[in-house]
C-alpha positions as CSV (number, residue, x, y, z in Angstrom):
1,M,63.2,-16.6,-29.4
2,H,63.4,-16.2,-25.6
3,Q,59.8,-15.0,-25.4
4,M,58.6,-18.0,-27.5
5,R,60.5,-20.3,-25.1
6,N,58.9,-18.7,-22.1
7,E,55.4,-19.1,-23.7
8,I,56.1,-22.8,-24.4
9,E,57.2,-23.3,-20.8
10,Q,54.2,-21.6,-19.5
11,E,51.9,-23.7,-21.7
12,A,53.7,-26.8,-20.6
13,R,53.3,-25.9,-16.9
14,T,49.5,-25.2,-17.5
15,A,49.1,-28.5,-19.3
16,G,51.0,-30.2,-16.4
17,R,48.5,-28.8,-13.9
18,F,45.6,-30.0,-15.9
19,V,47.1,-33.5,-16.2
20,K,48.0,-33.6,-12.5
21,A,44.5,-32.5,-11.5
22,F,42.9,-35.0,-13.9
23,F,44.8,-38.0,-12.5
24,Q,44.3,-36.8,-8.9
25,W,40.5,-36.7,-9.4
26,I,40.5,-40.0,-11.2
27,V,42.2,-41.7,-8.2
28,L,39.9,-40.0,-5.7
29,A,36.9,-40.9,-7.8
30,L,38.0,-44.6,-8.0
31,V,38.5,-44.7,-4.2
32,T,35.2,-42.9,-3.5
33,G,33.3,-45.0,-6.1
34,S,34.7,-48.3,-4.7
35,L,33.8,-47.4,-1.1
36,G,30.5,-45.8,-2.0
37,G,29.5,-48.7,-4.2
38,T,30.3,-51.2,-1.4
39,V,28.5,-49.3,1.3
40,G,25.6,-48.5,-1.1
41,T,25.3,-52.2,-1.9
42,A,25.2,-53.1,1.8
43,F,22.6,-50.4,2.4
44,H,20.5,-51.8,-0.5
45,W,20.6,-55.3,1.0
46,A,19.8,-54.0,4.5
47,V,16.7,-52.1,3.3
48,N,15.5,-54.9,1.2
49,W,16.0,-57.4,4.0
50,A,14.1,-55.1,6.4
51,T,11.3,-54.7,3.9
52,G,11.0,-58.4,3.2
53,L,11.0,-59.3,6.9
54,R,8.2,-56.7,7.5
55,V,6.1,-58.0,4.6
56,S,6.5,-61.6,5.9
57,N,5.7,-60.5,9.5
58,P,3.0,-57.8,9.5
59,W,3.0,-57.7,13.3
60,L,6.3,-55.8,13.1
61,L,4.3,-52.7,12.3
62,W,3.2,-52.6,16.0
63,L,6.9,-52.0,16.9
64,L,7.2,-48.8,14.9
65,P,6.8,-46.5,17.9
66,A,9.6,-48.5,19.7
67,G,11.7,-48.3,16.5
68,G,11.2,-44.5,16.6
69,L,12.4,-44.3,20.2
70,F,15.5,-46.2,19.1
71,I,16.2,-43.8,16.2
72,A,15.7,-40.7,18.5
73,G,18.0,-42.2,21.1
74,L,20.7,-43.2,18.6
75,Y,20.8,-39.7,17.1
76,H,20.9,-38.1,20.5
77,L,23.6,-40.4,21.7
78,C,25.7,-39.6,18.6
79,R,24.8,-35.9,18.6
80,M,23.5,-36.1,15.1
81,E,20.1,-34.4,15.7
82,N,20.8,-31.7,13.1
83,E,22.5,-33.8,10.5
84,N,20.3,-34.5,7.4
85,T,20.3,-33.9,3.7
86,N,20.1,-30.1,4.2
87,A,23.3,-30.4,6.3
88,I,25.1,-32.1,3.4
89,I,24.0,-29.4,1.0
90,D,25.2,-26.7,3.4
91,S,28.5,-28.5,3.7
92,I,29.0,-28.0,-0.1
93,H,27.9,-24.4,0.1
94,F,30.1,-23.4,3.0
95,G,32.8,-26.1,3.0
96,D,31.7,-27.5,6.4
97,K,32.9,-30.8,7.7
98,V,30.5,-33.8,7.6
99,P,30.9,-36.2,10.5
100,L,31.7,-39.8,9.4
101,L,29.5,-41.0,12.3
102,L,26.6,-40.0,10.2
103,V,27.1,-43.1,8.0
104,P,26.2,-45.7,10.6
105,C,23.5,-43.5,12.1
106,I,21.5,-42.9,8.9
107,F,22.2,-46.5,7.6
108,L,20.8,-48.2,10.7
109,S,18.0,-45.7,11.3
110,T,16.7,-46.0,7.7
111,A,16.7,-49.8,7.9
112,V,14.8,-49.5,11.2
113,T,12.2,-47.2,9.6
114,H,11.6,-49.7,6.7
115,L,11.7,-52.7,9.1
116,F,8.8,-51.4,11.1
117,G,6.7,-49.9,8.4
118,G,7.5,-46.2,8.2
119,S,6.7,-44.5,4.9
120,A,10.0,-43.3,3.4
121,G,12.5,-43.8,0.6
122,R,16.2,-44.5,0.5
123,E,17.9,-41.7,-1.5
124,G,17.9,-39.2,1.3
125,A,20.0,-41.7,3.3
126,A,22.1,-42.4,0.1
127,L,22.9,-38.7,-0.2
128,Q,23.9,-38.4,3.4
129,I,25.9,-41.6,3.4
130,G,27.7,-40.6,0.2
131,G,28.3,-37.0,1.3
132,S,29.8,-38.2,4.5
133,L,32.0,-40.8,2.9
134,G,33.1,-38.3,0.2
135,N,33.9,-35.7,2.8
136,Y,36.0,-38.2,4.8
137,I,37.9,-39.4,1.8
138,G,38.6,-35.8,0.8
139,R,40.2,-35.2,4.3
140,L,42.3,-38.3,3.8
141,F,43.6,-36.8,0.6
142,H,44.3,-33.5,2.4
143,L,42.1,-31.6,0.0
144,D,41.5,-27.9,0.5
145,E,38.1,-26.3,1.2
146,K,37.1,-25.9,-2.4
147,D,38.1,-29.4,-3.5
148,M,36.4,-30.9,-0.4
149,R,33.1,-29.8,-1.9
150,L,33.8,-31.8,-5.1
151,A,34.8,-34.8,-3.0
152,T,31.4,-34.6,-1.2
153,L,29.6,-34.5,-4.5
154,C,31.6,-37.6,-5.6
155,G,30.4,-39.5,-2.6
156,M,26.8,-38.5,-3.2
157,S,26.9,-39.6,-6.8
158,A,28.5,-42.9,-5.9
159,V,26.0,-44.1,-3.3
160,F,23.0,-42.8,-5.2
161,S,24.2,-44.7,-8.3
162,A,24.8,-47.9,-6.4
163,L,21.4,-47.8,-4.8
164,F,19.3,-47.0,-7.9
165,G,21.5,-48.2,-10.7
166,T,21.2,-44.9,-12.5
167,P,24.8,-43.6,-12.8
168,L,24.1,-40.6,-15.1
169,T,21.1,-39.5,-13.1
170,A,23.2,-39.8,-9.9
171,T,25.9,-37.6,-11.5
172,I,23.7,-34.9,-12.8
173,F,21.5,-34.8,-9.7
174,A,24.4,-34.3,-7.4
175,L,25.7,-31.5,-9.5
176,E,22.4,-29.8,-10.1
177,V,20.6,-30.1,-6.7
178,I,23.0,-27.9,-4.8
179,S,22.5,-24.6,-6.6
180,V,19.7,-24.2,-9.2
181,G,21.0,-22.3,-12.1
182,V,24.7,-23.1,-11.5
183,F,26.2,-26.4,-12.7
184,Y,29.5,-27.6,-11.1
185,Y,31.3,-28.6,-14.3
186,S,34.6,-29.1,-12.5
187,A,33.0,-32.1,-10.7
188,L,31.7,-33.7,-13.8
189,V,34.5,-36.1,-14.5
190,P,35.1,-37.3,-10.9
191,C,31.4,-37.7,-10.2
192,V,30.8,-39.7,-13.4
193,V,33.8,-42.0,-12.7
194,A,32.7,-42.5,-9.0
195,A,29.1,-43.2,-10.1
196,L,30.2,-45.7,-12.8
197,V,32.5,-47.5,-10.4
198,A,29.8,-47.7,-7.7
199,Y,27.3,-48.9,-10.3
200,G,29.7,-51.6,-11.5
201,I,30.2,-52.8,-7.9
202,S,26.4,-53.0,-7.2
203,T,25.7,-54.9,-10.4
204,A,28.6,-57.2,-9.7
205,F,26.9,-58.1,-6.4
206,G,23.7,-58.9,-8.2
207,I,21.7,-55.7,-7.5
208,P,19.5,-55.0,-10.6
209,P,19.3,-51.4,-11.8
210,T,15.9,-49.7,-11.4
211,R,14.1,-50.0,-14.7
212,F,10.5,-50.0,-15.9
213,A,8.8,-51.4,-19.0
214,A,6.7,-48.3,-19.9
215,P,4.3,-48.5,-22.9
216,F,5.5,-46.9,-26.1
217,Q,3.7,-43.7,-27.2
218,P,4.3,-42.3,-30.7
219,L,4.9,-38.6,-31.1
220,E,1.7,-36.7,-31.8
221,W,0.8,-33.0,-31.5
222,L,-2.4,-33.7,-29.5
223,M,-0.5,-36.0,-27.2
224,L,2.0,-33.2,-26.6
225,L,-0.8,-31.0,-25.4
226,R,-2.2,-33.7,-23.2
227,V,1.3,-34.3,-21.7
228,S,1.5,-30.6,-21.0
229,G,-1.7,-30.6,-19.1
230,L,-0.6,-33.6,-17.0
231,A,2.7,-31.7,-16.3
232,V,0.8,-28.7,-15.0
233,L,-1.1,-31.0,-12.6
234,C,2.1,-32.7,-11.5
235,S,3.8,-29.3,-10.8
236,V,0.9,-28.4,-8.5
237,M,1.3,-31.8,-6.8
238,S,5.0,-31.2,-6.2
239,I,4.2,-27.9,-4.5
240,V,1.6,-29.6,-2.3
241,F,4.1,-32.3,-1.4
242,C,6.8,-29.8,-0.4
243,L,4.3,-27.8,1.6
244,A,3.0,-30.9,3.3
245,M,6.5,-32.1,4.2
246,H,7.8,-28.8,5.6
247,G,4.5,-27.9,7.2
248,T,4.1,-31.2,9.0
249,E,7.7,-31.1,10.3
250,H,7.3,-27.5,11.6
251,L,3.9,-28.2,13.1
252,V,4.8,-31.3,15.0
253,Q,8.1,-29.8,16.3
254,K,6.2,-26.7,17.5
255,R,3.3,-28.7,19.1
256,I,5.4,-31.6,20.5
257,P,8.9,-30.2,21.4
258,N,10.0,-33.5,23.0
259,G,11.7,-35.5,20.2
260,Y,11.0,-38.9,21.8
261,L,7.3,-38.2,22.3
262,R,7.1,-36.8,18.8
263,I,8.5,-39.8,17.1
264,F,6.6,-42.3,19.3
265,L,3.3,-40.6,18.5
266,G,4.2,-40.5,14.8
267,G,4.7,-44.2,14.8
268,A,1.4,-44.7,16.5
269,A,-0.3,-42.5,13.9
270,I,1.2,-44.6,11.1
271,I,-0.2,-47.8,12.7
272,A,-3.7,-46.2,13.0
273,L,-3.6,-45.0,9.4
274,T,-2.5,-48.4,8.1
275,Y,-5.5,-50.1,9.7
276,L,-7.8,-47.2,8.6
277,V,-6.9,-47.6,4.9
278,G,-6.8,-51.4,5.1
279,T,-3.5,-51.9,3.1
280,T,0.2,-51.8,3.7
281,D,0.8,-50.2,0.2
282,Y,1.9,-46.9,1.9
283,N,4.4,-48.4,4.3
284,G,8.0,-48.6,3.3
285,A,9.1,-47.2,-0.1
286,G,6.2,-48.7,-2.2
287,M,8.2,-49.7,-5.2
288,E,5.8,-52.5,-6.0
289,V,3.0,-49.9,-6.3
290,I,5.1,-47.8,-8.6
291,T,5.9,-50.8,-10.8
292,R,2.2,-51.7,-11.0
293,A,1.1,-48.2,-11.9
294,I,3.7,-48.0,-14.8
295,E,3.7,-51.5,-16.1
296,Q,0.1,-52.5,-15.5
297,G,-1.6,-49.1,-15.5
298,S,-3.3,-49.8,-12.2
299,A,-3.4,-47.6,-9.0
300,R,-5.9,-46.9,-6.3
301,P,-7.7,-43.5,-7.0
302,T,-6.5,-42.0,-3.7
303,A,-3.1,-43.7,-3.5
304,F,-1.2,-40.5,-4.1
305,L,-3.0,-38.7,-1.3
306,W,-2.5,-41.4,1.2
307,K,1.2,-41.7,0.4
308,L,1.6,-38.0,0.9
309,V,0.0,-38.2,4.3
310,F,2.0,-41.3,5.4
311,T,5.3,-39.8,4.3
312,A,4.7,-36.4,5.8
313,I,4.0,-37.9,9.2
314,T,6.9,-40.4,9.0
315,I,9.6,-37.9,8.1
316,G,8.0,-35.0,9.9
317,C,8.0,-36.8,13.2
318,G,11.6,-37.8,13.0
319,F,11.9,-41.2,11.2
320,K,14.8,-41.5,8.8
321,G,14.7,-42.2,5.0
322,G,14.2,-40.2,1.9
323,E,11.6,-38.1,0.1
324,V,12.5,-38.9,-3.5
325,V,11.0,-42.4,-3.8
326,P,7.8,-41.0,-2.3
327,T,7.7,-38.4,-5.1
328,F,8.1,-41.3,-7.5
329,F,5.1,-43.1,-5.8
330,I,2.9,-40.0,-5.7
331,G,3.7,-39.0,-9.3
332,A,3.2,-42.5,-10.7
333,A,-0.1,-43.0,-8.8
334,L,-1.4,-39.5,-9.8
335,G,-0.4,-39.9,-13.4
336,C,-2.0,-43.4,-13.6
337,V,-5.3,-42.0,-12.3
338,A,-5.4,-38.6,-14.0
339,G,-3.8,-39.5,-17.3
340,P,-6.7,-41.5,-18.8
341,L,-9.1,-38.7,-17.9
342,I,-7.3,-36.5,-20.5
343,G,-6.5,-39.2,-23.0
344,I,-3.1,-40.5,-21.9
345,P,-2.7,-44.2,-21.5
346,A,-2.4,-45.0,-17.8
347,G,1.0,-46.6,-17.8
348,F,2.6,-43.9,-19.9
349,A,0.9,-41.2,-17.7
350,A,2.3,-42.9,-14.6
351,A,5.8,-42.8,-16.0
352,L,5.4,-39.1,-16.9
353,G,4.0,-38.4,-13.4
354,L,6.9,-40.1,-11.7
355,V,9.4,-37.9,-13.5
356,C,7.4,-34.7,-13.3
357,V,6.6,-34.7,-9.5
358,F,10.3,-35.5,-8.8
359,C,11.4,-32.7,-11.1
360,G,9.1,-30.1,-9.5
361,A,10.1,-31.2,-5.9
362,V,13.8,-31.1,-6.4
363,N,14.2,-28.4,-9.0
364,C,16.5,-30.5,-11.2
365,P,15.2,-30.6,-14.8
366,M,18.3,-32.0,-16.4
367,A,18.6,-34.8,-13.9
368,S,14.9,-35.5,-14.4
369,I,15.3,-35.8,-18.1
370,V,18.3,-38.1,-17.8
371,L,16.3,-40.1,-15.2
372,S,13.5,-40.7,-17.7
373,V,16.0,-42.1,-20.2
374,E,17.6,-44.4,-17.6
375,L,14.3,-45.7,-16.3
376,F,12.2,-45.9,-19.4
377,G,14.5,-45.6,-22.4
378,A,14.8,-42.7,-24.9
379,S,12.0,-43.4,-27.3
380,E,9.6,-40.8,-25.8
381,L,12.3,-38.4,-24.7
382,I,10.6,-35.3,-26.2
383,Y,7.5,-36.0,-24.1
384,F,9.5,-36.2,-20.9
385,A,11.7,-33.2,-21.8
386,L,8.5,-31.1,-22.3
387,A,6.9,-32.3,-19.1
388,C,10.0,-31.7,-17.0
389,G,10.4,-28.2,-18.4
390,I,6.8,-27.3,-17.5
391,A,7.0,-29.0,-14.0
392,Y,10.3,-27.1,-13.3
393,M,8.9,-23.7,-14.3
394,L,5.5,-24.0,-12.7
395,S,6.7,-25.5,-9.4
396,G,8.0,-22.0,-8.5
397,Y,10.6,-21.7,-5.8
398,F,9.3,-24.5,-3.7
399,G,11.7,-27.5,-3.0
400,L,12.2,-30.5,-0.8
401,Y,15.6,-29.2,0.5
402,S,15.5,-25.8,2.2
403,S,19.3,-25.5,2.0
404,Q,19.1,-25.7,-1.8
405,K,19.9,-22.3,-3.4
406,I,18.0,-21.0,-6.4
407,L,20.6,-18.6,-7.9
408,Y,18.8,-17.7,-11.1
409,S,15.1,-16.9,-11.7
410,K,12.9,-19.5,-13.4
411,L,11.2,-16.7,-15.3
412,R,14.0,-14.6,-16.7
413,P,17.8,-14.4,-16.9
414,E,18.1,-12.8,-13.5
415,F,20.3,-13.5,-10.5
416,I,18.1,-13.9,-7.4
417,D,20.1,-16.1,-4.9
418,I,17.3,-17.4,-2.7
419,H,16.7,-20.6,-0.8
420,A,14.0,-23.1,-1.8
421,R,11.0,-22.8,0.3
């Protein structure tokens, strides 16, 4: 009888710990989601305002080198030169502190990049803003080192969700991108709650979620083979993109050690390239090009190559922004051009390309599959799942984020613990 009573008390204490932890994370997720949603909404407005102003005043492109000097000076003044998305990932691996000052730095510098025509996305800034906010909130809650990592993931999920309107993708991506092969299940509930709260705030302020009207394609065996072929091509493109991004950054840093001169010349190069190609399609994020490729099946034959060049120079020379939206652009443009050559309708191929290049570049197949559902619906899920699986496997161990750990082999159930390259 005494032993039974002890077992009941032990079970009750265990249940109490679970309940306490559950409500603790719910409260933290609500706070993080509210703050992340508010900041993410403001960031969305800032980038959209900057983009609209640049489109209305094309002459602003000539100020890109000056904008670059401002960014370099801001980061030097705030001592943030080494703070980027890789630093956020490292903070989760090692429990490092993320400075709150990173939030205004990346917020303002990304807006400046878009205002003057740099070629970059927004999600890199979203991950940095969210990671910094989550880390700060974790310190306010006096969390220990291990729980601080989950708080950082919460912040990443929240701001990503607010910015793109894809709460499930934001959740899975934050949990999956850190360590390939290991999924942080303990962070699932807080990240989902934070992402949903942030999504609710962004929609309440009138920010529409990112959605595309992709053409429907019935399930056919021959189409499965064609989709597989396109996925192989996209996996190669993801490798090329990663090599170009890392290679350009290393090359310009080696050849031009002075950060101010490097970013100034990078801005001048973007101006020259813009006038060389005769279009501003490759400045900014290029969401209108992505939409046109998917919904109208129309893209310039070399659009994906030019976007690659523009983005590599912009980010490699020190401008701030993200690399994920450029992968969307490159994948959609590549799919739109290559798809019809192998019998896939252009719009559907663009949708497949968007998801595949993203998957190969970030090594996140589950997040990529969920992304396809949130962007295009679930009617062609089997096509996207097959394409993501192929892109993930054939992209090897390349990745956008060098701090990302690949813990398990893509070829066999083997622990390898290497960094993406």
